[in-house]
C-alpha angles and dihedrals in degrees: 000000000000092000089053091051091049091048091049094051092043091052091046092050090049092051092048091048091049091049091049092050090049091048094045095047092050092046093046091052091053116096112230112209120225118266093245094055098042121102128213091254091055091050093049091048091051094048091048090049092049092050091046091049092049091048090047091051092051092044090055090048090049090047089051092048091047091049090048090049091051090049090048091050091050090049091049090051090050091048091050090051091048090048092052091047091047091050091050092048091047090052090048090049092051091050091049091049091050090050091049090050091049091049091049090050091048090048092052091048091048091049091049091050091047091049090049091050092048091048090048091049091049090050091050090049091051091047090049091050091050091049090048091051091046091049090049091051091048091049090052091048091048090048092050091047092050092049091059091052098049125071115245094254093057099052110127116248093233091068089057091055094054089067102262119139123230118242 
């Protein structure tokens, strides 16, 4: 906003200076007759011209100020629109950031649940392996115990296939 004000005043000063130079150069080129040789018509023409020139200078200044005011109002309208757009974009950005945060939290929770399930499944698998090994050991012990109870002729043929020798 300050840069716009500076630009406005700089432009206004330049226009005024240009107008003054134009006015001075045209007035310096004008030959002013001596008071003794001037007539009343010449004096009235000069005074009318001076008033017209002064009014013209102020009219140009007023036109410049009016134009600057219009430009300033347009710029303010643009700034308001940009401000509204910026506010909307900021709100959208905040919503997006909240969604991202929510998704990250959900992702972390889902990962934690998945890790827990995998760990639980691994523990179940280990427990199943241990039960299987224990069952295998028990079956071997039961087999050995039953061998000692049966006479050699009554040993079941399936025990022979497992790889056990007969006594």
